[in-house]
N, C-alpha and C positions, 0 to 999 in steps of 0.2 A: 504494499499500500504506500510507503514512503520511501522505498529504495531509490525511486527516482528523482529525490529531492537532494538540495545540498547537504553534503556531510555536516553532522553536528561540530560546533566548535566548542572549546572548553575554556573557560575563563576563571582562574583560581585566586581567591584572595586569602588574606592572612585569618582573618576571623569574620563572624557574622556583621559585626558593626562595620568593617570596610567594605563589605560586600553589599551592604544595604546602602551605602552612600554611593558606590559605584553606579549600581543599578538605577537607584533614583535619579542621579545626573544623567546616564544615558537615555533613560525614559524622557527626562524633560527635554532633552535634545532632540529626540525623535519627534516628539509632539511640535515642538517650535519649528522645526525644519519642514514638516508636514504642513503646517498652518501657512508658513512663509510661502509654501509652493501653492497655495490656494486650496488646500484640502482639509476637510473636517475629518480629523483622525478618530477611528474607533479603537478603543482600547479594551482589552479583556483582563479583568482582575481576578486574583486568586485570594484566599484565605490562608490562615496560619501564622506562627510566629515570625518567620522571615520576611513574610509578606506584610505584616503590620510594621515592623521596622522600616521596609522600604517606604511604606506609605507615609511614616511619620518624618522620614527624611524628604520625600517629595514636599510635604507641607513645609519644612523648614527651608528649603532651596525654592520655593516658589516664586517669590518675590522678584528674585533676579534672573528668573527664566523667561520672561517675555510671552508666555503662553496664555492666551485667551481661553481661561476654563470653561466659559459659556459656549464655546465651539469645540468641545471634545465629547464626544460619546462614549459612555462607560457601560460595560458589560461585565458579566460574571461567567467563569467556566463552569460553575456549580452553585449549588446553594442547598442549605439545609431546609427540610421542608417542616418548619417549625413556626409559631406565631409571630407576626410582625415586630413585637417588641422583644423578642427572645435575644439574649446576648451571642446566641450560636449563628446568628445570621450573619453571612459574610457582608451583605450590603450595610448593615449597621455597623460592624468593626471598620469598613473602609469610609464609611460617613464620619466617625468618630475620628479616625486617625489623620484624613486629610480632605476628602470629597467636600465636607460642608466648611471646612476652613477656606478652602481656596475659592469656594463659591461655584462648584461644579452644578450645573443644572441639568444636563441630559444623562442622568444616570438611570439606566434600565434594570429595574430588579425584577427577579423571579417572584411572581406572587406567592404569600405566605399562607400557612395552614389556617388563618382566619380571614383569609379572602377568597379562597376556593376550597372545595371539599377534598381534592386528591392531589397526589404529586402528578398523576398524568394530567389533569386539568391545568396545572401549573406549568408543567411542561409544554402543554399546547400553547397556552396564553404567551410564554415566554418565545416559543418559536414564532409566533405571529408578531410579537415586538420585534424581533430581530429582523423579520422580513420587511416591516413596514418602516423602520427606522435607519436602517443601515444596509451596507451591501452584504455584510456576512464574513467580509474578508478582513479580520481585524489587522490593523497596522502593526499593533504589538499585542501577542497574547501571552500573558505571565502565567505560569502553572509552577505549583508546588509538587513535590513527589513525596509520597509517603514511605515509611521504612519497607512497606510491601510492594512497593513499585507502582502504586496507584497514581492516577492523575485525575482532575476533577473528581468526580465520584464514579469513576470507572476503575473496579476493582478486580484483582485477578481471579479469573475464572467465573465472573458474574455475566448473567446474561446480556447486560448493556453492552458488552463488548462486541456482540453480534448485531447490534442495531443497524438498519440501513433505512435509506430514504427518510430520516428523520433529522432534524436539528437538536431536539431535546428530549429527554425520556425522563420518566420517573424510575427512581431507584429503591429498591426495598431490601431489607435485611442487610443494611450496611455493614461490614464487620467493624465499623467503629461507630460511636452513637453520633447524632441519633440515627435511627434505622431507615427514615424515610428523607429523599433527597431528589433534587432535580439535577440533571447534568447534561451538558452538551455531548454529542457523540463524537466518534472518532471522525465521522463525516464531516460535521461543522467544524471541529478544531482544526482539521488539517487544511481548512480554507484561509488559515492565517497566513499573512505575509512573513512575519517574523515571529517565532516561539522561543521564549524565554524561560527556561527551566531555572527555578530558584531554589537552591537546596543549602542547607546548613546542618552542619551536626554529625559526629560520629556515627549515630543510630542510624544514618541513612546512607552511609558510604557504600554500603553492598547494594543497595537498589540503584545507587549511581553507577557501580561498576557493571551490574547487570544491565541497566538501561544502555549503556554506552559500548558494550562488549561487542566485539566483531564476530559475527555469525555467518553462515552459509544461507543463502535464500531459502533453502529446505528446512533449516532450522528456525526460521524467523516466526512462523506462525505460532509454534509453540511457546518460543520466547516472549512473545507479544502477548499471550494469555496468562504468562506467569508475571510478566513485567509490563503493565499497559503503557508506562511512558515510553517505549519503544515504538508505539503506534502513532507518535503525533511528530512531524517535522514542518516547519513553515515553507512556504512557496519559494521564498528567497532566503531565509537563513534560519537556523536553529542555534540557539547558544544555551550551554550549561553554564549557570553562574553559581560557582561553589564557594565556601570557604574551605580551608586547608583540611579540617576534620572530614567534611564530605568526600573530599577528594582524596583520601588517604589510601584508598584501595585499588587507585588507579595505577 
């Protein structure tokens, strides 16, 4: 699925703080350059500890960036299907860390469990939002990687890995709480121009090793089901932004 894309690049930083500053600066540059070219950037956000650190660095550096935040569209690679005021919501974490502070207005959230009845309804509504508001080709899509190699809410061995002809799906029985989620599919994620994996910590070093291992095409299908991070590459670039601990097994 992704073997015809540019090979991944790896960028290693000394620690999580250095990594967060570097990614935030690069993201601001990409957005500013895109706007200078007359484009409205579409950015896919992720959740997690390193993402929150990056978001806070974006807020810290925002004033000097020249970015028009009202002309950036923000989306999410996945979301927890919980009430809208739950602290588990990725959109709430991103708003608190930087979106509200910088004045972002085009924030496209996945419907919450107090807004629609099921994760499937939320997925359908989110897919409709993506169709109506953007091209679906994210300028930058940021993805965390779990210790098991999952990305978004596409988990090893789960049925969602096989979804076709869909932008977003409901996910149930997640191996990490909460059990119900909404995730973009491989098909949707692979439309991104630039895919950035954001990974810190020694606990994710084996997932990074598996995600970047060189395999024959015959081995790729099985490896993808074990490590879903192998299933996404950008049409223009894929970069694994790592701290030294996450890169320790490479």
